[in-house]
C-alpha positions in Angstrom: 123.2 51.1 121.7 124.8 50.7 118.3 122.0 52.6 116.7 122.7 55.6 118.9 126.3 55.7 117.7 124.9 56.5 114.2 123.6 59.8 115.6 127.0 61.0 116.8 128.4 62.2 113.4 125.3 64.2 112.4 125.3 65.8 115.9 128.9 66.7 115.7 128.4 68.2 112.2 125.3 70.1 113.3 127.1 71.5 116.4 130.1 72.5 114.3 127.9 74.3 111.8 126.1 76.1 114.6 129.5 77.3 116.0 130.7 78.3 112.5 127.6 80.3 111.7 127.8 82.0 115.1 131.4 83.0 114.5 130.7 84.3 111.0 127.8 86.4 112.3 129.9 88.0 115.0 132.9 88.7 112.6 130.8 91.1 110.5 129.6 93.0 113.5 131.4 96.3 113.9 132.0 98.3 117.0 129.9 101.4 117.4 131.5 104.4 119.0 130.0 105.1 122.4 129.5 108.8 121.7 127.7 108.0 118.4 125.5 105.5 120.2 124.6 108.0 122.9 123.8 110.6 120.3 121.5 108.2 118.4 119.8 107.2 121.6 119.2 110.8 122.6 117.8 111.6 119.2 115.4 108.6 119.3 114.2 109.5 122.8 113.5 113.1 121.8 111.1 112.0 119.0 107.4 112.4 119.7 105.5 109.2 119.5 102.5 109.2 117.1 99.2 109.5 118.8 97.0 106.4 118.5 93.5 107.0 117.3 90.8 106.1 119.8 89.6 102.6 119.3 85.9 102.3 118.4 84.5 99.3 120.2 82.0 97.4 118.1 78.9 95.9 119.8 79.7 92.4 120.9 77.7 89.7 119.3 75.3 87.7 121.4 76.7 84.4 122.6 73.3 83.0 123.6 71.4 80.3 121.9 69.6 81.2 118.6 65.9 80.7 118.8 63.9 80.5 115.5 60.5 82.1 115.5 57.7 79.5 115.4 55.9 79.1 112.2 52.2 79.7 111.9 50.7 76.4 111.0 47.7 77.6 108.9 
């Protein structure tokens, strides 16, 4: 049980660092105006998607057993 108590300080520091980094990441995040967001979404939805080229399927390799031709014993 005493060995497990050694894990408490690193766990507290790790959890504190996770909370701190999460808070820092949210602090830089700015609010986007709703009208601007709707305009951007509308613009993105109006774009035509690029057409994909048809996929050329290659002939599948045989998965059977390879058989060597017999040698002529002359």
